[in-house]
N, CA, C, O and the ligand as a Tripos MOL2 file, in Angstrom:
@<TRIPOS>MOLECULE
protein
  321   319    81     0     0
PROTEIN
NO_CHARGES

@<TRIPOS>ATOM
      1 N          27.1870  125.2930  158.5410 N.3       1 MET1
      2 CA         27.8170  125.8570  159.7800 C.3       1 MET1
      3 C          28.8780  126.8890  159.3270 C.2       1 MET1
      4 O          29.7120  126.6020  158.4680 O.2       1 MET1
      5 N          28.8260  128.0390  159.9010 N.am      2 ILE2
      6 CA         29.8190  129.0850  159.6450 C.3       2 ILE2
      7 C          30.7750  129.1600  160.8770 C.2       2 ILE2
      8 O          30.3560  129.5400  161.9710 O.2       2 ILE2
      9 N          32.0360  128.7960  160.6760 N.am      3 ALA3
     10 CA         33.0060  128.7600  161.7820 C.3       3 ALA3
     11 C          33.4940  130.1990  162.1220 C.2       3 ALA3
     12 O          33.6710  130.5330  163.2930 O.2       3 ALA3
     13 N          33.7020  131.0210  161.1070 N.am      4 ALA4
     14 CA         34.1710  132.3580  161.3470 C.3       4 ALA4
     15 C          33.9850  133.1630  160.0610 C.2       4 ALA4
     16 O          33.9630  132.5840  158.9740 O.2       4 ALA4
     17 N          33.8520  134.4570  160.1630 N.am      5 VAL5
     18 CA         33.7550  135.3090  159.0250 C.3       5 VAL5
     19 C          34.8750  136.3530  159.0520 C.2       5 VAL5
     20 O          34.7060  137.4460  159.5940 O.2       5 VAL5
     21 N          36.0750  135.9850  158.4310 N.am      6 PRO6
     22 CA         37.1760  136.9320  158.4670 C.3       6 PRO6
     23 C          36.8750  138.1630  157.6370 C.2       6 PRO6
     24 O          36.2150  138.0730  156.6020 O.2       6 PRO6
     25 N          37.3510  139.3020  158.0800 N.am      7 CYS7
     26 CA         37.1360  140.5020  157.3370 C.3       7 CYS7
     27 C          38.0650  140.4720  156.1160 C.2       7 CYS7
     28 O          39.0640  139.7540  156.0910 O.2       7 CYS7
     29 N          37.7000  141.2810  155.0960 N.am      8 GLY8
     30 CA         38.4830  141.3200  153.9010 C.3       8 GLY8
     31 C          38.1320  140.1770  152.9030 C.2       8 GLY8
     32 O          38.8250  139.9620  151.9080 O.2       8 GLY8
     33 N          37.0500  139.4710  153.2090 N.am      9 MET9
     34 CA         36.6470  138.3930  152.3440 C.3       9 MET9
     35 C          35.9830  138.9520  151.0810 C.2       9 MET9
     36 O          35.1320  139.8380  151.1570 O.2       9 MET9
     37 N          36.3700  138.4410  149.9590 N.am     10 GLY10
     38 CA         35.8200  138.9640  148.6880 C.3      10 GLY10
     39 C          35.3900  137.7990  147.7910 C.2      10 GLY10
     40 O          35.2160  136.6800  148.2740 O.2      10 GLY10
     41 N          35.2210  138.0490  146.5160 N.am     11 PRO11
     42 CA         34.8090  137.0130  145.5630 C.3      11 PRO11
     43 C          35.9290  136.0080  145.2710 C.2      11 PRO11
     44 O          35.6630  134.9080  144.7860 O.2      11 PRO11
     45 N          37.1570  136.3770  145.5600 N.am     12 ALA12
     46 CA         38.3220  135.4710  145.2830 C.3      12 ALA12
     47 C          38.7100  134.6680  146.5120 C.2      12 ALA12
     48 O          38.4180  135.0720  147.6380 O.2      12 ALA12
     49 N          39.3690  133.5300  146.3030 N.am     13 PRO13
     50 CA         39.8380  132.7260  147.4570 C.3      13 PRO13
     51 C          40.7990  133.5740  148.3080 C.2      13 PRO13
     52 O          41.5560  134.3910  147.7840 O.2      13 PRO13
     53 N          40.7470  133.3570  149.6430 N.am     14 ILE14
     54 CA         41.6880  134.0810  150.5440 C.3      14 ILE14
     55 C          42.4150  133.1140  151.4220 C.2      14 ILE14
     56 O          41.9340  132.0140  151.6930 O.2      14 ILE14
     57 N          43.5750  133.5210  151.8660 N.am     15 ALA15
     58 CA         44.3550  132.7160  152.8250 C.3      15 ALA15
     59 C          43.8840  133.0920  154.2490 C.2      15 ALA15
     60 O          43.8250  134.2640  154.6220 O.2      15 ALA15
     61 N          43.5560  132.0490  155.0130 N.am     16 THR16
     62 CA         43.0500  132.3010  156.3520 C.3      16 THR16
     63 C          43.3440  131.0450  157.2130 C.2      16 THR16
     64 O          43.7800  129.9980  156.7340 O.2      16 THR16
     65 N          43.0710  131.2360  158.5110 N.am     17 VAL17
     66 CA         43.1940  130.0530  159.4000 C.3      17 VAL17
     67 C          41.8190  129.5450  159.6820 C.2      17 VAL17
     68 O          40.9720  130.2840  160.1850 O.2      17 VAL17
     69 N          41.5710  128.2840  159.3670 N.am     18 CYS18
     70 CA         40.2710  127.6800  159.5550 C.3      18 CYS18
     71 C          40.0490  127.4680  161.0770 C.2      18 CYS18
     72 O          40.8710  126.8670  161.7680 O.2      18 CYS18
     73 N          38.9140  127.9820  161.5570 N.am     19 GLN19
     74 CA         38.6310  127.8750  163.0000 C.3      19 GLN19
     75 C          38.1920  126.4530  163.3650 C.2      19 GLN19
     76 O          38.2290  126.0840  164.5380 O.2      19 GLN19
     77 N          37.7840  125.6620  162.3890 N.am     20 ALA20
     78 CA         37.3550  124.3090  162.7050 C.3      20 ALA20
     79 C          38.5050  123.3590  162.8420 C.2      20 ALA20
     80 O          38.5790  122.6030  163.8110 O.2      20 ALA20
     81 N          39.4680  123.3840  161.8220 N.am     21 CYS21
     82 CA         40.5750  122.4180  161.8700 C.3      21 CYS21
     83 C          41.9330  123.0500  162.2380 C.2      21 CYS21
     84 O          42.9550  122.3690  162.3120 O.2      21 CYS21
     85 N          41.9040  124.4080  162.4720 N.am     22 ARG22
     86 CA         43.1030  125.1060  162.9020 C.3      22 ARG22
     87 C          44.2600  125.1000  161.9200 C.2      22 ARG22
     88 O          45.4130  125.3000  162.3010 O.2      22 ARG22
     89 N          43.9490  124.8720  160.6650 N.am     23 ARG23
     90 CA         45.0080  124.8480  159.6270 C.3      23 ARG23
     91 C          45.0000  126.1490  158.8230 C.2      23 ARG23
     92 O          43.9620  126.7860  158.6410 O.2      23 ARG23
     93 N          46.1440  126.5060  158.3670 N.am     24 LYS24
     94 CA         46.2630  127.6720  157.4510 C.3      24 LYS24
     95 C          45.8900  127.2030  156.0910 C.2      24 LYS24
     96 O          46.5580  126.3240  155.5470 O.2      24 LYS24
     97 N          44.8300  127.7570  155.4950 N.am     25 VAL25
     98 CA         44.3200  127.2540  154.2100 C.3      25 VAL25
     99 C          44.0230  128.4030  153.3110 C.2      25 VAL25
    100 O          43.8870  129.5330  153.7800 O.2      25 VAL25
    101 N          43.9160  128.1550  152.0180 N.am     26 VAL26
    102 CA         43.3680  129.0720  151.0350 C.3      26 VAL26
    103 C          41.9870  128.5590  150.7380 C.2      26 VAL26
    104 O          41.8370  127.4050  150.3360 O.2      26 VAL26
    105 N          40.9660  129.3780  150.9220 N.am     27 THR27
    106 CA         39.6010  128.8990  150.8360 C.3      27 THR27
    107 C          39.2270  128.5200  149.4060 C.2      27 THR27
    108 O          39.7420  129.1000  148.4500 O.2      27 THR27
    109 N          38.3400  127.5590  149.2650 N.am     28 THR28
    110 CA         37.7470  127.1940  147.9920 C.3      28 THR28
    111 C          36.4440  127.9620  147.9050 C.2      28 THR28
    112 O          35.6280  127.9480  148.8260 O.2      28 THR28
    113 N          36.2630  128.6440  146.7560 N.am     29 VAL29
    114 CA         35.0680  129.4990  146.5630 C.3      29 VAL29
    115 C          34.0420  128.7540  145.6840 C.2      29 VAL29
    116 O          34.3380  128.3030  144.5780 O.2      29 VAL29
    117 N          32.8430  128.6540  146.2310 N.am     30 ILE30
    118 CA         31.7310  128.0830  145.4520 C.3      30 ILE30
    119 C          30.7000  129.1860  145.2410 C.2      30 ILE30
    120 O          30.2600  129.8120  146.2050 O.2      30 ILE30
    121 N          30.2990  129.4350  143.9640 N.am     31 ARG31
    122 CA         29.3470  130.4830  143.6350 C.3      31 ARG31
    123 C          27.9750  129.8980  143.7020 C.2      31 ARG31
    124 O          27.6920  128.8350  143.1500 O.2      31 ARG31
    125 N          27.0850  130.6550  144.4300 N.am     32 ARG32
    126 CA         25.6970  130.2310  144.5470 C.3      32 ARG32
    127 C          24.8050  131.4540  144.5040 C.2      32 ARG32
    128 O          25.1980  132.5510  144.9010 O.2      32 ARG32
    129 N          23.5810  131.2360  144.0060 N.am     33 ARG33
    130 CA         22.5660  132.3060  144.0510 C.3      33 ARG33
    131 C          21.9380  132.3140  145.4020 C.2      33 ARG33
    132 O          21.7130  131.2510  145.9810 O.2      33 ARG33
    133 N          21.6420  133.4860  145.9350 N.am     34 ASN34
    134 CA         20.9920  133.4910  147.2240 C.3      34 ASN34
    135 C          19.4730  133.3150  147.0740 C.2      34 ASN34
    136 O          18.9440  133.3760  145.9650 O.2      34 ASN34
    137 N          18.8020  133.1030  148.1650 N.am     35 ASN35
    138 CA         17.3640  132.7490  148.1520 C.3      35 ASN35
    139 C          16.5490  133.9090  147.5820 C.2      35 ASN35
    140 O          15.5450  133.6930  146.9030 O.2      35 ASN35
    141 N          16.9770  135.1230  147.8550 N.am     36 MET36
    142 CA         16.2600  136.3110  147.4070 C.3      36 MET36
    143 C          16.2550  136.3750  145.8690 C.2      36 MET36
    144 O          15.2790  136.8250  145.2680 O.2      36 MET36
    145 N          17.3640  135.9160  145.2320 N.am     37 PHE37
    146 CA         17.4750  135.8960  143.7760 C.3      37 PHE37
    147 C          16.3610  135.1270  143.1390 C.2      37 PHE37
    148 O          15.7610  135.5870  142.1680 O.2      37 PHE37
    149 N          16.0640  133.9240  143.6830 N.am     38 TRP38
    150 CA         15.0310  133.0730  143.0810 C.3      38 TRP38
    151 C          13.6550  133.6850  143.2380 C.2      38 TRP38
    152 O          12.8140  133.5430  142.3500 O.2      38 TRP38
    153 N          13.4000  134.3790  144.3740 N.am     39 LEU39
    154 CA         12.1460  135.0180  144.6290 C.3      39 LEU39
    155 C          11.9350  136.1780  143.6180 C.2      39 LEU39
    156 O          10.8550  136.3490  143.0530 O.2      39 LEU39
    157 N          13.0140  136.9600  143.4200 N.am     40 VAL40
    158 CA         12.9470  138.1170  142.4720 C.3      40 VAL40
    159 C          12.7430  137.5790  141.0470 C.2      40 VAL40
    160 O          11.9650  138.1430  140.2770 O.2      40 VAL40
    161 N          13.4320  136.5030  140.7030 N.am     41 MET41
    162 CA         13.3430  135.8900  139.3750 C.3      41 MET41
    163 C          11.9570  135.4710  139.0600 C.2      41 MET41
    164 O          11.5050  135.6660  137.9320 O.2      41 MET41
    165 N          11.2230  134.8780  140.0390 N.am     42 VAL42
    166 CA          9.8680  134.4080  139.8230 C.3      42 VAL42
    167 C           8.9430  135.6160  139.5880 C.2      42 VAL42
    168 O           8.0620  135.5840  138.7290 O.2      42 VAL42
    169 N           9.1700  136.6950  140.3850 N.am     43 LEU43
    170 CA          8.3320  137.9140  140.2380 C.3      43 LEU43
    171 C           8.6330  138.5640  138.8740 C.2      43 LEU43
    172 O           7.7120  138.9880  138.1760 O.2      43 LEU43
    173 N           9.9040  138.6400  138.5000 N.am     44 LEU44
    174 CA         10.2560  139.2880  137.2370 C.3      44 LEU44
    175 C           9.8080  138.4670  136.0320 C.2      44 LEU44
    176 O           9.5630  138.9990  134.9490 O.2      44 LEU44
    177 N           9.7110  137.1830  136.2470 N.am     45 TYR45
    178 CA          9.2670  136.3040  135.1460 C.3      45 TYR45
    179 C           7.8920  136.7030  134.5920 C.2      45 TYR45
    180 O           7.6210  136.6350  133.3930 O.2      45 TYR45
    181 N           6.9960  137.1440  135.5900 N.am     46 PHE46
    182 CA          5.6640  137.5430  135.1490 C.3      46 PHE46
    183 C           5.6380  138.8660  134.4190 C.2      46 PHE46
    184 O           4.6850  139.1760  133.7040 O.2      46 PHE46
    185 N           6.7190  139.6640  134.6090 N.am     47 ILE47
    186 CA          6.7990  140.9230  133.9410 C.3      47 ILE47
    187 C           7.5940  140.8260  132.6130 C.2      47 ILE47
    188 O           7.1660  141.3080  131.5640 O.2      47 ILE47
    189 N           8.7240  140.2020  132.7150 N.am     48 LEU48
    190 CA          9.6780  140.1870  131.6100 C.3      48 LEU48
    191 C           9.5710  138.8980  130.7200 C.2      48 LEU48
    192 O           9.9920  138.8860  129.5630 O.2      48 LEU48
    193 N           8.9990  137.8410  131.3090 N.am     49 GLY49
    194 CA          8.8950  136.5890  130.6180 C.3      49 GLY49
    195 C          10.2600  135.9470  130.4100 C.2      49 GLY49
    196 O          11.0560  135.8710  131.3470 O.2      49 GLY49
    197 N          10.5350  135.4960  129.2230 N.am     50 ILE50
    198 CA         11.7640  134.7440  128.9150 C.3      50 ILE50
    199 C          13.0100  135.6540  129.0600 C.2      50 ILE50
    200 O          14.1190  135.1330  129.1740 O.2      50 ILE50
    201 N          12.8600  136.9660  129.0580 N.am     51 PHE51
    202 CA         13.9990  137.8720  129.1580 C.3      51 PHE51
    203 C          14.6460  137.8630  130.5400 C.2      51 PHE51
    204 O          15.7300  138.4050  130.7550 O.2      51 PHE51
    205 N          13.9290  137.2180  131.4700 N.am     52 VAL52
    206 CA         14.4370  137.0540  132.8360 C.3      52 VAL52
    207 C          15.7840  136.2180  132.8070 C.2      52 VAL52
    208 O          16.6050  136.3210  133.7180 O.2      52 VAL52
    209 N          15.9600  135.4330  131.7810 N.am     53 LEU53
    210 CA         17.1980  134.6410  131.6580 C.3      53 LEU53
    211 C          18.4360  135.4640  131.5890 C.2      53 LEU53
    212 O          19.5270  134.9990  131.9190 O.2      53 LEU53
    213 N          18.2700  136.7290  131.1450 N.am     54 PHE54
    214 CA         19.4040  137.6600  131.1120 C.3      54 PHE54
    215 C          20.0870  137.7730  132.4840 C.2      54 PHE54
    216 O          21.3100  137.8880  132.5610 O.2      54 PHE54
    217 N          19.3110  137.7400  133.5390 N.am     55 PHE55
    218 CA         19.8740  137.9230  134.8740 C.3      55 PHE55
    219 C          20.7170  136.7600  135.3340 C.2      55 PHE55
    220 O          21.5070  136.8870  136.2690 O.2      55 PHE55
    221 N          20.5500  135.5980  134.6640 N.am     56 PHE56
    222 CA         21.3690  134.4220  135.0300 C.3      56 PHE56
    223 C          22.7770  134.5530  134.4700 C.2      56 PHE56
    224 O          23.6740  133.8030  134.8550 O.2      56 PHE56
    225 N          22.9730  135.5000  133.5670 N.am     57 CYS57
    226 CA         24.2730  135.6810  132.9180 C.3      57 CYS57
    227 C          25.1830  136.5860  133.7130 C.2      57 CYS57
    228 O          26.3890  136.6120  133.4670 O.2      57 CYS57
    229 N          24.6430  137.3270  134.6570 N.am     58 CYS58
    230 CA         25.5150  138.2610  135.4010 C.3      58 CYS58
    231 C          25.6690  137.8240  136.8940 C.2      58 CYS58
    232 O          24.9780  136.9150  137.3550 O.2      58 CYS58
    233 N          26.5410  138.4590  137.5900 N.am     59 ASP59
    234 CA         26.8270  138.0960  138.9760 C.3      59 ASP59
    235 C          25.8860  138.7130  139.9920 C.2      59 ASP59
    236 O          26.1430  138.6970  141.1960 O.2      59 ASP59
    237 N          24.7840  139.2600  139.4790 N.am     60 TRP60
    238 CA         23.8430  139.8960  140.3750 C.3      60 TRP60
    239 C          23.2680  138.9410  141.4150 C.2      60 TRP60
    240 O          22.8010  137.8510  141.0870 O.2      60 TRP60
    241 N          23.3100  139.3710  142.6790 N.am     61 MET61
    242 CA         22.8010  138.5770  143.8070 C.3      61 MET61
    243 C          23.5190  137.2260  143.9330 C.2      61 MET61
    244 O          22.9150  136.2220  144.3090 O.2      61 MET61
    245 N          24.8010  137.2230  143.6150 N.am     62 MET62
    246 CA         25.5810  136.0050  143.7580 C.3      62 MET62
    247 C          26.2200  135.9170  145.1220 C.2      62 MET62
    248 O          26.6820  136.9290  145.6490 O.2      62 MET62
    249 N          26.2600  134.7650  145.6940 N.am     63 GLU63
    250 CA         26.9390  134.5540  146.9860 C.3      63 GLU63
    251 C          28.1820  133.7230  146.7100 C.2      63 GLU63
    252 O          28.1310  132.7620  145.9420 O.2      63 GLU63
    253 N          29.2900  134.0850  147.3290 N.am     64 MET64
    254 CA         30.5480  133.3540  147.2550 C.3      64 MET64
    255 C          30.7330  132.6170  148.5830 C.2      64 MET64
    256 O          31.0200  133.2440  149.6030 O.2      64 MET64
    257 N          30.5740  131.3300  148.5780 N.am     65 HIS65
    258 CA         30.7570  130.5150  149.7740 C.3      65 HIS65
    259 C          32.2450  130.1200  149.9000 C.2      65 HIS65
    260 O          32.7600  129.3770  149.0650 O.2      65 HIS65
    261 N          32.9100  130.6050  150.9150 N.am     66 HIS66
    262 CA         34.3090  130.2400  151.1530 C.3      66 HIS66
    263 C          34.3730  128.9240  152.0280 C.2      66 HIS66
    264 O          33.9870  128.9000  153.1960 O.2      66 HIS66
    265 N          34.8630  127.8960  151.4020 N.am     67 ILE67
    266 CA         34.8790  126.5840  152.0200 C.3      67 ILE67
    267 C          36.3540  126.2390  152.4010 C.2      67 ILE67
    268 O          37.2760  126.5340  151.6400 O.2      67 ILE67
    269 N          36.5540  125.6270  153.5600 N.am     68 CYS68
    270 CA         37.8780  125.1260  153.9410 C.3      68 CYS68
    271 C          38.1660  123.8480  153.0940 C.2      68 CYS68
    272 O          37.4020  122.8840  153.1500 O.2      68 CYS68
    273 N          39.2890  123.8580  152.3040 N.am     69 PRO69
    274 CA         39.5810  122.7060  151.4510 C.3      69 PRO69
    275 C          40.0460  121.5190  152.3130 C.2      69 PRO69
    276 O          40.0540  120.3860  151.8310 O.2      69 PRO69
    277 N          40.4220  121.7480  153.5420 N.am     70 SER70
    278 CA         40.9220  120.6810  154.4010 C.3      70 SER70
    279 C          39.7970  119.8850  155.0720 C.2      70 SER70
    280 O          39.7790  118.6560  155.0130 O.2      70 SER70
    281 N          38.8760  120.5840  155.6990 N.am     71 CYS71
    282 CA         37.8210  119.9220  156.4740 C.3      71 CYS71
    283 C          36.4340  120.1430  155.8400 C.2      71 CYS71
    284 O          35.4740  119.4820  156.2370 O.2      71 CYS71
    285 N          36.3100  121.0670  154.8540 N.am     72 GLY72
    286 CA         35.0270  121.2610  154.1890 C.3      72 GLY72
    287 C          34.0390  122.1410  154.9140 C.2      72 GLY72
    288 O          32.8880  122.2420  154.4900 O.2      72 GLY72
    289 N          34.4480  122.7820  155.9920 N.am     73 VAL73
    290 CA         33.5320  123.6340  156.7250 C.3      73 VAL73
    291 C          33.3400  124.9560  156.0000 C.2      73 VAL73
    292 O          34.2540  125.4150  155.3160 O.2      73 VAL73
    293 N          32.1610  125.5870  156.1320 N.am     74 LEU74
    294 CA         31.9000  126.8730  155.5260 C.3      74 LEU74
    295 C          32.5620  127.9440  156.3810 C.2      74 LEU74
    296 O          32.1830  128.1340  157.5370 O.2      74 LEU74
    297 N          33.5280  128.6330  155.8370 N.am     75 ILE75
    298 CA         34.2780  129.6220  156.6240 C.3      75 ILE75
    299 C          33.5600  131.0020  156.6310 C.2      75 ILE75
    300 O          33.5400  131.7180  157.6310 O.2      75 ILE75
    301 N          32.9820  131.3220  155.4680 N.am     76 GLY76
    302 CA         32.2570  132.5490  155.4170 C.3      76 GLY76
    303 C          31.5630  132.7490  154.0680 C.2      76 GLY76
    304 O          31.7760  131.9750  153.1350 O.2      76 GLY76
    305 N          30.7310  133.7920  153.9700 N.am     77 VAL77
    306 CA         29.9450  134.0240  152.7570 C.3      77 VAL77
    307 C          30.1600  135.4670  152.3780 C.2      77 VAL77
    308 O          30.0510  136.3640  153.2140 O.2      77 VAL77
    309 N          30.4790  135.7000  151.0630 N.am     78 PHE78
    310 CA         30.5380  137.0560  150.5610 C.3      78 PHE78
    311 C          29.4540  137.2470  149.5780 C.2      78 PHE78
    312 O          29.2660  136.4370  148.6700 O.2      78 PHE78
    313 N          28.7010  138.3610  149.7530 N.am     79 GLN79
    314 CA         27.6120  138.7100  148.8370 C.3      79 GLN79
    315 C          28.0560  139.7100  147.8190 C.2      79 GLN79
    316 O          28.6760  140.7120  148.1740 O.2      79 GLN79
    317 N          27.7540  139.4710  146.5270 N.am     80 MET80
    318 CA         28.0820  140.3980  145.4700 C.3      80 MET80
    319 C          27.1990  141.6000  145.5920 C.2      80 MET80
    320 O          27.3040  142.5270  144.7900 O.2      80 MET80
    321 ZN         39.0820  123.4010  158.1620 Zn       81 ZN81
@<TRIPOS>BOND
     1     1     2 1
     2     2     3 1
     3     3     4 2
     4     3     5 am
     5     5     6 1
     6     6     7 1
     7     7     8 2
     8     7     9 am
     9     9    10 1
    10    10    11 1
    11    11    12 2
    12    11    13 am
    13    13    14 1
    14    14    15 1
    15    15    16 2
    16    15    17 am
    17    17    18 1
    18    18    19 1
    19    19    20 2
    20    19    21 am
    21    21    22 1
    22    22    23 1
    23    23    24 2
    24    23    25 am
    25    25    26 1
    26    26    27 1
    27    27    28 2
    28    27    29 am
    29    29    30 1
    30    30    31 1
    31    31    32 2
    32    31    33 am
    33    33    34 1
    34    34    35 1
    35    35    36 2
    36    35    37 am
    37    37    38 1
    38    38    39 1
    39    39    40 2
    40    39    41 am
    41    41    42 1
    42    42    43 1
    43    43    44 2
    44    43    45 am
    45    45    46 1
    46    46    47 1
    47    47    48 2
    48    47    49 am
    49    49    50 1
    50    50    51 1
    51    51    52 2
    52    51    53 am
    53    53    54 1
    54    54    55 1
    55    55    56 2
    56    55    57 am
    57    57    58 1
    58    58    59 1
    59    59    60 2
    60    59    61 am
    61    61    62 1
    62    62    63 1
    63    63    64 2
    64    63    65 am
    65    65    66 1
    66    66    67 1
    67    67    68 2
    68    67    69 am
    69    69    70 1
    70    70    71 1
    71    71    72 2
    72    71    73 am
    73    73    74 1
    74    74    75 1
    75    75    76 2
    76    75    77 am
    77    77    78 1
    78    78    79 1
    79    79    80 2
    80    79    81 am
    81    81    82 1
    82    82    83 1
    83    83    84 2
    84    83    85 am
    85    85    86 1
    86    86    87 1
    87    87    88 2
    88    87    89 am
    89    89    90 1
    90    90    91 1
    91    91    92 2
    92    91    93 am
    93    93    94 1
    94    94    95 1
    95    95    96 2
    96    95    97 am
    97    97    98 1
    98    98    99 1
    99    99   100 2
   100    99   101 am
   101   101   102 1
   102   102   103 1
   103   103   104 2
   104   103   105 am
   105   105   106 1
   106   106   107 1
   107   107   108 2
   108   107   109 am
   109   109   110 1
   110   110   111 1
   111   111   112 2
   112   111   113 am
   113   113   114 1
   114   114   115 1
   115   115   116 2
   116   115   117 am
   117   117   118 1
   118   118   119 1
   119   119   120 2
   120   119   121 am
   121   121   122 1
   122   122   123 1
   123   123   124 2
   124   123   125 am
   125   125   126 1
   126   126   127 1
   127   127   128 2
   128   127   129 am
   129   129   130 1
   130   130   131 1
   131   131   132 2
   132   131   133 am
   133   133   134 1
   134   134   135 1
   135   135   136 2
   136   135   137 am
   137   137   138 1
   138   138   139 1
   139   139   140 2
   140   139   141 am
   141   141   142 1
   142   142   143 1
   143   143   144 2
   144   143   145 am
   145   145   146 1
   146   146   147 1
   147   147   148 2
   148   147   149 am
   149   149   150 1
   150   150   151 1
   151   151   152 2
   152   151   153 am
   153   153   154 1
   154   154   155 1
   155   155   156 2
   156   155   157 am
   157   157   158 1
   158   158   159 1
   159   159   160 2
   160   159   161 am
   161   161   162 1
   162   162   163 1
   163   163   164 2
   164   163   165 am
   165   165   166 1
   166   166   167 1
   167   167   168 2
   168   167   169 am
   169   169   170 1
   170   170   171 1
   171   171   172 2
   172   171   173 am
   173   173   174 1
   174   174   175 1
   175   175   176 2
   176   175   177 am
   177   177   178 1
   178   178   179 1
   179   179   180 2
   180   179   181 am
   181   181   182 1
   182   182   183 1
   183   183   184 2
   184   183   185 am
   185   185   186 1
   186   186   187 1
   187   187   188 2
   188   187   189 am
   189   189   190 1
   190   190   191 1
   191   191   192 2
   192   191   193 am
   193   193   194 1
   194   194   195 1
   195   195   196 2
   196   195   197 am
   197   197   198 1
   198   198   199 1
   199   199   200 2
   200   199   201 am
   201   201   202 1
   202   202   203 1
   203   203   204 2
   204   203   205 am
   205   205   206 1
   206   206   207 1
   207   207   208 2
   208   207   209 am
   209   209   210 1
   210   210   211 1
   211   211   212 2
   212   211   213 am
   213   213   214 1
   214   214   215 1
   215   215   216 2
   216   215   217 am
   217   217   218 1
   218   218   219 1
   219   219   220 2
   220   219   221 am
   221   221   222 1
   222   222   223 1
   223   223   224 2
   224   223   225 am
   225   225   226 1
   226   226   227 1
   227   227   228 2
   228   227   229 am
   229   229   230 1
   230   230   231 1
   231   231   232 2
   232   231   233 am
   233   233   234 1
   234   234   235 1
   235   235   236 2
   236   235   237 am
   237   237   238 1
   238   238   239 1
   239   239   240 2
   240   239   241 am
   241   241   242 1
   242   242   243 1
   243   243   244 2
   244   243   245 am
   245   245   246 1
   246   246   247 1
   247   247   248 2
   248   247   249 am
   249   249   250 1
   250   250   251 1
   251   251   252 2
   252   251   253 am
   253   253   254 1
   254   254   255 1
   255   255   256 2
   256   255   257 am
   257   257   258 1
   258   258   259 1
   259   259   260 2
   260   259   261 am
   261   261   262 1
   262   262   263 1
   263   263   264 2
   264   263   265 am
   265   265   266 1
   266   266   267 1
   267   267   268 2
   268   267   269 am
   269   269   270 1
   270   270   271 1
   271   271   272 2
   272   271   273 am
   273   273   274 1
   274   274   275 1
   275   275   276 2
   276   275   277 am
   277   277   278 1
   278   278   279 1
   279   279   280 2
   280   279   281 am
   281   281   282 1
   282   282   283 1
   283   283   284 2
   284   283   285 am
   285   285   286 1
   286   286   287 1
   287   287   288 2
   288   287   289 am
   289   289   290 1
   290   290   291 1
   291   291   292 2
   292   291   293 am
   293   293   294 1
   294   294   295 1
   295   295   296 2
   296   295   297 am
   297   297   298 1
   298   298   299 1
   299   299   300 2
   300   299   301 am
   301   301   302 1
   302   302   303 1
   303   303   304 2
   304   303   305 am
   305   305   306 1
   306   306   307 1
   307   307   308 2
   308   307   309 am
   309   309   310 1
   310   310   311 1
   311   311   312 2
   312   311   313 am
   313   313   314 1
   314   314   315 1
   315   315   316 2
   316   315   317 am
   317   317   318 1
   318   318   319 1
   319   319   320 2
@<TRIPOS>SUBSTRUCTURE
     1 MET1         2 RESIDUE 1 A MET
     2 ILE2         6 RESIDUE 1 A ILE
     3 ALA3        10 RESIDUE 1 A ALA
     4 ALA4        14 RESIDUE 1 A ALA
     5 VAL5        18 RESIDUE 1 A VAL
     6 PRO6        22 RESIDUE 1 A PRO
     7 CYS7        26 RESIDUE 1 A CYS
     8 GLY8        30 RESIDUE 1 A GLY
     9 MET9        34 RESIDUE 1 A MET
    10 GLY10       38 RESIDUE 1 A GLY
    11 PRO11       42 RESIDUE 1 A PRO
    12 ALA12       46 RESIDUE 1 A ALA
    13 PRO13       50 RESIDUE 1 A PRO
    14 ILE14       54 RESIDUE 1 A ILE
    15 ALA15       58 RESIDUE 1 A ALA
    16 THR16       62 RESIDUE 1 A THR
    17 VAL17       66 RESIDUE 1 A VAL
    18 CYS18       70 RESIDUE 1 A CYS
    19 GLN19       74 RESIDUE 1 A GLN
    20 ALA20       78 RESIDUE 1 A ALA
    21 CYS21       82 RESIDUE 1 A CYS
    22 ARG22       86 RESIDUE 1 A ARG
    23 ARG23       90 RESIDUE 1 A ARG
    24 LYS24       94 RESIDUE 1 A LYS
    25 VAL25       98 RESIDUE 1 A VAL
    26 VAL26      102 RESIDUE 1 A VAL
    27 THR27      106 RESIDUE 1 A THR
    28 THR28      110 RESIDUE 1 A THR
    29 VAL29      114 RESIDUE 1 A VAL
    30 ILE30      118 RESIDUE 1 A ILE
    31 ARG31      122 RESIDUE 1 A ARG
    32 ARG32      126 RESIDUE 1 A ARG
    33 ARG33      130 RESIDUE 1 A ARG
    34 ASN34      134 RESIDUE 1 A ASN
    35 ASN35      138 RESIDUE 1 A ASN
    36 MET36      142 RESIDUE 1 A MET
    37 PHE37      146 RESIDUE 1 A PHE
    38 TRP38      150 RESIDUE 1 A TRP
    39 LEU39      154 RESIDUE 1 A LEU
    40 VAL40      158 RESIDUE 1 A VAL
    41 MET41      162 RESIDUE 1 A MET
    42 VAL42      166 RESIDUE 1 A VAL
    43 LEU43      170 RESIDUE 1 A LEU
    44 LEU44      174 RESIDUE 1 A LEU
    45 TYR45      178 RESIDUE 1 A TYR
    46 PHE46      182 RESIDUE 1 A PHE
    47 ILE47      186 RESIDUE 1 A ILE
    48 LEU48      190 RESIDUE 1 A LEU
    49 GLY49      194 RESIDUE 1 A GLY
    50 ILE50      198 RESIDUE 1 A ILE
    51 PHE51      202 RESIDUE 1 A PHE
    52 VAL52      206 RESIDUE 1 A VAL
    53 LEU53      210 RESIDUE 1 A LEU
    54 PHE54      214 RESIDUE 1 A PHE
    55 PHE55      218 RESIDUE 1 A PHE
    56 PHE56      222 RESIDUE 1 A PHE
    57 CYS57      226 RESIDUE 1 A CYS
    58 CYS58      230 RESIDUE 1 A CYS
    59 ASP59      234 RESIDUE 1 A ASP
    60 TRP60      238 RESIDUE 1 A TRP
    61 MET61      242 RESIDUE 1 A MET
    62 MET62      246 RESIDUE 1 A MET
    63 GLU63      250 RESIDUE 1 A GLU
    64 MET64      254 RESIDUE 1 A MET
    65 HIS65      258 RESIDUE 1 A HIS
    66 HIS66      262 RESIDUE 1 A HIS
    67 ILE67      266 RESIDUE 1 A ILE
    68 CYS68      270 RESIDUE 1 A CYS
    69 PRO69      274 RESIDUE 1 A PRO
    70 SER70      278 RESIDUE 1 A SER
    71 CYS71      282 RESIDUE 1 A CYS
    72 GLY72      286 RESIDUE 1 A GLY
    73 VAL73      290 RESIDUE 1 A VAL
    74 LEU74      294 RESIDUE 1 A LEU
    75 ILE75      298 RESIDUE 1 A ILE
    76 GLY76      302 RESIDUE 1 A GLY
    77 VAL77      306 RESIDUE 1 A VAL
    78 PHE78      310 RESIDUE 1 A PHE
    79 GLN79      314 RESIDUE 1 A GLN
    80 MET80      318 RESIDUE 1 A MET
    81 ZN81       321 GROUP 0 **** ****
């Protein structure tokens, strides 16, 4: 569930007001690969083979999930 997507959201934690619990919080950021990343990785695996592991070392197609540390709701997502 996404409660709100504040503008100015980036890869680093931000101070915002959680729309779910109405508290002023600094978001907790969880890094995740998006679904497109895995699809591209499977396709590239057939071309590059084991060298596809290189892409796991960089922030390419990484999503930053901003979570409220108070109530745990997903506040917003930033795409690299
Ligand atoms: Zn909250």
